[in-house]
C-alpha positions, 0 to 999 in steps of 0.5 A: 388394655383389650378391645371388646366386640359387641354382637347382638348387644352382648360383649364378646371378649378375647380369650387368653391372657393377652393384655394388649390386642388393639389392632390397627384400624380398630375403633379408638385405635389411634387414641389408644396409640397416643395414650400408650405413646405418652406413657412411653415418652414419660419413661424416656425422659431420663435419657436426655434426648429430644424425641417426638412421637406421632402415633407409632412413628417416632423421631429423636435427635441426640448430640452424642457419639455413635457408640453412645447413640447405640447405648441409648438405642439399647436402653430404649429397646429395653424399656419397650421390652419391659412393657411387652412391646417391640420397637425397630430403631435406626440409629446414627442416621443423618438423612431420614424419611419421617412420615411424609417428609425427608429430613437431611442434617448434612444439607440442612434441607427438607422435602416431601417424601413418598414411598417408592411404590406409591401410586398418586391418584386424585379425584378427577376434575369431571367427577360427581363432586361439589365444584368447590372440592375439585377446585381446591385440590390443585391449590391444596397440593401446591400448598402442601408441597411448598410447606414441606420444601425448604427451598425451590430446588427441593420443591422442583425435585419432588413435584414431578410425580404430583404434577403427573397425577394432576394431569392424569386427573384432568386438572390444568394446573402447574405446580409452582413453589410458593414460600409460606408466610406467617401471619398474625391473623387470629381465627375466631372460632364460632360455635353458633354456626348451623350447617346444612349439608345436602348431598351434591349431584350433577344430575340435579340442576336446581341450585339447592344452596340458593333456594335454601338461603332464600327460604331463610330470608323469606321465613325469618325477616328482619323483624322476626324474633328468631332472626338473631338465630336464623340468618345468613351469618349463622347458617352456612351450607356445605355440600356432602358427597354421594356414595360412589359406584363401589359403595353402591355396589357393596351396599347392594351386595351386602343387602342381598347376602344378608337376606339370603343368610336370614332365609337360610337361618329360617329354613334351618330353624324350621327343619329343627322345629319339625325334628323337635316336634317329632321327638316330642310326639315320641316322648308323649306316646311313651308317657315321658314328661321330660319334653324338649323345647327349642327357641326360634331365632328368626321368628317374626311373631311369637304370639299364640294367635298371629291374626291378633298381632298388631303389625300383621305378624311382625311384632319381633321386627327390630329397627323399624318406623311404625304408625299408629292410627287412632279412630274415634267411634263417635264420628269416625275421624282418624289421627295418626302417629309415627314413631321408631324403635331400635328394639323389637316392636313388641317391646315398644308396643307394650310401652305404648299400651302401658302409657294408655293404662297408667295416668302417670305415663299419660304425657310420655308421647303425643299418642298417649296424650291424645288417647287420654284426651279421648278417655277423659271425654269418654269417647271410644276408640280403636288403634291399628298399627302398621310398620312403615319402614325398616332402617339401620340405627346409628353407625359409629363408622358413618356417624349417621342414624338412618332410623332417626333420619327416616322418622323425620322424613315421614314427619316432614314429607308425609304429614298426613301419616303423622298428624299427632307428631309435633314439629319440635321432634325434628330437632331432637338429638339421636338417642341411639348414638349413646351406645357407641360412647365409652363409659367410664368405670 
């Protein structure tokens, strides 16, 4: 099982005969670990031991003598070695630390466990987080410690570091042991909830949640046909957090570094082109027909005439929001259309012009519909193109597509730039996240 890197829409596979190289922190690393763990557990069934596995940490109990336990340990190591893996096992233990809990078979107790060098740190009470987040932090810590403690003595032995971390973060809460109680309450899972997640900031004094729910009540009254779908029971609000200072600085630095690297690449390409032109001139003077040619990697336009390039010499730009303005020649009225493309703008431009020429593609976009309406009426027109913005497409880490979000922003907040766009485009799903999905072969 190998991981594959995707760079510039091309797969890059690791060299060599390595059959397993999925590292910690890689995409799908946790899922791969669970898949391999399940396979290994199936090969341990004949050992007659009770074993559990969480990712790469395992815990097993056995009712056997110390010598028999050592023999079982050797068999497990042999099974892992046969599969090309290594394992470290501590056998004949009566008190162990597993994940975040300490288990003691002698005293029949358990309590929370933290590594010796762990520094506990929580979000400060005065930080720029939603109030419900900071409010639930002390209760969540208290509930976790109580759940991981077998009795009050175990709780009080493990609580002091957590209490100090809460005090340092500005919380006025005293940790107290509260035994967990089991309830038979069934949590009904509801799949018809629409969540609205606006970013939260203490610099904003407007109650966004109250305003949003008031708009729902105003535009979807009791007699509205869509009241069953859009109401306070089906629409919930949950604030999301803004980027912290570290993330803002990293984004700023990455933007500057990327622009500098792009400028350096363009300069290097220009120098290579000048040298190649000199070589071509020498070859032409020597009547040599074997001329050399090079390709430019960071060009913004590859047309013969830059003045005729639709978006002012930026036809090779990728991941852009563009605008097409159609002007009628009979009354000089204009209509505009806003679209996006993850590929080069030139590719998207060719698709648009193809839909203007072929009748079978007349319903491809709202722009093509309008163009064919003018052609059916024999009305002349002109089209001008402009790039409005450039954004990153879907990112599997952030689970967000800034390209689609920015297009919807222009349609909602700049309607004069998108008079041909329809409102139903706002509810369309992001098509760019399909590239991050696994494909079964």
